[in-house]
N, C-alpha and C positions, 0 to 999 in steps of 0.2 A: 587301458585297464577296464575290464567289464565288472560291474557290480552285481552281486547276487540280489534276489528279490528282497530279502530281509535288509540288506545294506541300503537298498534304494528306499525302503520304507523309513528307515532311521534317518536318512539324509533329508527326506521330505518333511518329517516331523520336526527336525531341528531347524530347518529353514522357516517353516511356518511359525514355530515358537519364537524365533528371533524377530520375525516381522511383526508378530502380535505384540511382543513386549516393547518394541521400538515405537509402535503406533501409540501405545498407551502412555509411554514416557513423554511423547511429544504433545499430547493433547489432553486437556482436562475433561475426559469423557465420563459420563455417568448416565444412569437411567436407561432409557430405551436405546440410545446410541450404543452403549456398552453391551447390552444384551444382543443387539443386532450384530455387532461386530464379532462377538464370541460365537454366535450361531453361524455366521458366514465362515469364520475360520474353521469351525468344526466340520461343516459340510464340505468345504474345500479340502480339508485334510483327509476325510474319508474318501472323497472322489480321487484325489491324487494317489493315495495309498492303493486304492483299487487299481488305478491306472498303472502304478509301478509294478504290480504283480501280474499283469496280463501278458499275453504273448506279444512278440514283436509285431505281428500283423495288425494288432489292435492298438499299438502304442501311439500311432499317429493321431487317432481319435482322442485318446486320453490326453495327449499334449495340447490339442486344440481346446479341450475342456479346461485344462489347467491354465491355459492362456486367458480364457474368458474369466476364470476365477481371479487370476492375478490382476486383470484390468479392473474388476469390480472392487477388489481389495484396495488398489491404489486410488480409485475414485472415492471410496469411502474415507480413506486417510486424508485426501485433499479436502473433502467436505468438512471433516472434523477439525482440521487445522484452520480452515477458514472461519468456522464458528469460534474457535479459540481466539483468533486474531480480532474478530469483531467484538468479542466479549472483553478484550483487554482494555479498551478505552473506557467503558463504563466502570470497570473494576478500579482502574486508576483514579477516575474522577471521584468515585465514592470514597476510596481510601484517602485521597487528598482532601476532600471536603471534611471528612471525619477528623483528620489530623489537624486541619486548620481550625475547626471548631474547638477541639481539645486545647490546642495551643493558645487560642484566644481566651478561653476560660481560665487556663492555668496562668497566663500572664496577668489577667485581671486579679486573680486571687493572690499571686505572689507580690504584686505591687501593694495591694491593701495589707497583706500580711506583714510586710516589712514596716509599714507605717504604724500599724496598730501594736506591733511588738515593741517598737521603740517607745511608744507613748503609754501603753496600758499594761504591759507585762509586769507581774508582781512576783518577787522572790523574797520571802521573809522567813526567818527562823530564829528562835532562841535556843540556847543550850538545853537539851532535854535528856533526862536519865531514862533511856529507853531499854537498856539491856536487861533490867530486872523487872520490867513492867509488861503489862498486857495491852493488847490493842483490839478494839472493836471496829469492824468495817461497816460503814453505813452507805450503801450504794443501792440506788433504785434501778434495777435491770430493766424495768418496764417504762422508764422515763421517755416521754415524747415531748417535743416542743410544740407550741401553738402560738401563732401570730395572727391576730385578727385582720391585719391589713396586708398579709402576704399576697403576692400576685398569684393569679391562677396559673394552671399548667399551660405551657406553650403549645401551640398547634403543631401537629406532626407535619413534617415536610418529606418530600421524596428522599432526601439525604438521610434523615433520621430513621425513616422506615427501612431504607437499605442497610443502615448500620445495625438495626435490630435483627434483620434477616441474616446478614452475613457475619456479624461480630457478636451478637447477643447483647447489644447495648440496652440500656434502660429505656422504657417507654416514657412519654411525656409525663404521665401521671406518677410513675415511679421516680422520675427525676425530680418532680416537685416535692414528693415526700422526702427524698434524700436531702434536698436542699433546705427545706423549711421545717421538717418534723423529726428526722432521725437524729438521735443523740451521738455524741462522740463515741469512738471505739474505746476510749480509756476505761470506761466503766466495766467493760467486759474483761479487762485485764486485772481487775482488783479481786482476785480470788485469794482466799485466806492462805492457802499453801504457797502461792506465789509471793504474797506480801511477807510471809514468814521467811522465805528464802532470801528476799531482797533487803530485809530490814534486820535490826538487832533486837527485836522484841522477844520476850520469853515465850509468849504465846499469842496467837491471833485467832479471833473468833468472828463468825459472820452468820447472819440468818440465811436459811435455805430459801430458795426461790419459791417453793410451793407451800411453805408452812412457816409457823413461828419458831420452829426448832432452831437451835443454834449449833453450828459445827465449830469445834475448837481444834486447832492444830498447835500442839505443844512442842517446843524445841527439845525438851528432854525425852520425848516419846521415841520408841524404837524406829518409827517411821514418821518423822515430823511433817513431811510433805505428802503423806498418803491420804487416805480418805478422811482421817480425823475422827474424833469422837463426837457424838450427837447427844444433846441434852434438850429437854423440853423447857420452854420459857427462857427469858433473858438471863444471861450470866452477868452479874454485876461486878465481877472482880477486875475487869479490864480498866486501867486508869485512863487510857487515851482512846479517842475515837477518830477514825479517818473517814472523811466524807469526800465524795467525788461527784460533781455535778456539771452538767452542760449548762452554761449561762450565756449562750450566744445571744446577741442582739439581732434584730431583723437586718440591720445594715451589714453585720458580719456575714450573715447567710446570703444576702444579695450578692456579695462578692465571693461566694464559695469559700468562706472562712468560718471555722467553728471556734468557740471560746470555751475553755474548760477551767474549772476551779477545784483544786485539791487542798484540803485543810486538815491539819492535825491539831486536835484540841484536847484539853484536859476535861474529862467528863464531869468532874465535880464542880469546877469553877466555870467551865465554859470558855476559858481563855484559849485563844488560838496561839499555839506555839510554833507552828510552821505553816506556810501557805505558798502555793504556786498557782498563779493564774497565767495560763498560756494559750497559744493559738495554733491552729493547723490550717493549711490551705489544701483543698482537694486537688489532687494531681490530675485526675482524669474523671471528671464528674459524670460524663455521658457514658462511660464504658463500664464493663465488668458488672453486669447486673446480678451475677451470682455471688459477688463478694459482699461482706458486711458494709453498709454505708459508712463512709469516713474511716474505713480501715486503713487504706493507703493514702496518707495525707502528710504533707511536709510541715514540720514544726517551725518555730521561730529560728531565724539564723543564729548561729552560735553553737554552744556546747550541746544544745538539745539534739542537734543533727548527728552527734556522735552516739546517741542512744537509740539508734534504729536496730531492730532485731534482724535475724538472718533473712527474713522475708521483706525487709524494708519498711516495717511499721514502727512508728514512734512508741517506745515503751515509757509512757509518762510516769507510771508508778515507780519503775526502776530509777528513772531520772530524779524523781522527787526524793527518794530515800538516799540516793548517792550524792546528789548535788545541792539539795535544799535543806533537808533535816540534818541537824548537827548534834553530835553527842558531846557532853562536857569533857 
C-alpha cells in the first residue's frame, strides 16, 4: 500500500513524537541538554517531512539524511541515559545520608522524650465553673528563647549542602535558631476564636499582636468565631486567664525536645486551677525550612498522640481543654 505525501508527513511526526517522549521519560533531562534535544528533534522533523514530500528520485538522499538524524538521536539518548546512571549513585548517597541523619536525631529525641515525659509531665486541674465565665488569653507571639551556653552552629558538610540544594533543608544557622531559640508552635494555636470553639467559656478575649487593643469573641454573638469585636484598653470582665509559655531547658533542646507550659488561673486570686506541662520531640529537625519551627513534633506517648490535627500537628490547646480542664 502506497501512502500519500500527507500520510507520510503524519507518520513521521507521530514517530518523532513517540521517540521524543520516550527519551524524556527515561532520562532526568533539564537545561541545555533538553533544549538541544528539542532543537534536534525539530530540525529532524522538518528534514524528514521535507524528504517525505519529494519525488521518488530524491527519496534516497532524504532517507540517508534521516538515517544520520536517527543515529544522532540515538547517540544523544544514550549519552543522557549515561548521565542519569552516573547521577543515580550520588543522589542515593545524599538521600541515604539525609535519612540517616534525620533518623539519628529523631531517635535521640524520642528516647529523651519518653524519659522526661515519665518524670516531669504535669497534668493538674480543679473543678472550674467555666460555662458562665470569660477567659483572657496571655500569649507572647514574639517569644524567643535564649541560652548563654548554647553551642554554636555546626559546620556545613557536603551532605548538608546537598540537602539544602535538593530538598530545601535548613542551613546550619537556621538549624541552630530552630533548636535553641524558636518557641513551641503551641502559642500560635491560641487564637481567641479557636479557644472559644474548644472550650466552654462564655467569651474569650485576647490582645492584638500590633497594639493594646483587645479582641473579644462572644459565644452569644451571631458569628462567635468570626473576627470578633475590638475595644481599646484591657477588658477586666474575664475571670480566668490562660497563659502559654515555652519553658524549655537547654538540655531539652540539646536533645531536640521542647517543653511547654499551659496554665489556667483565676485572675483575681492568681490561683492556678488547671495546668499542663508537656513535651514534644522534633520529628525531622534538619528538613522543611519553610515550615514553622517545631510545627511538626511528636508529643508525649499516650492520649496526647490522639490529639493530632489533620496535618499531624499536636493541638495542645484542644488537648488541654478536653483532657485537663474539668467542669464541675
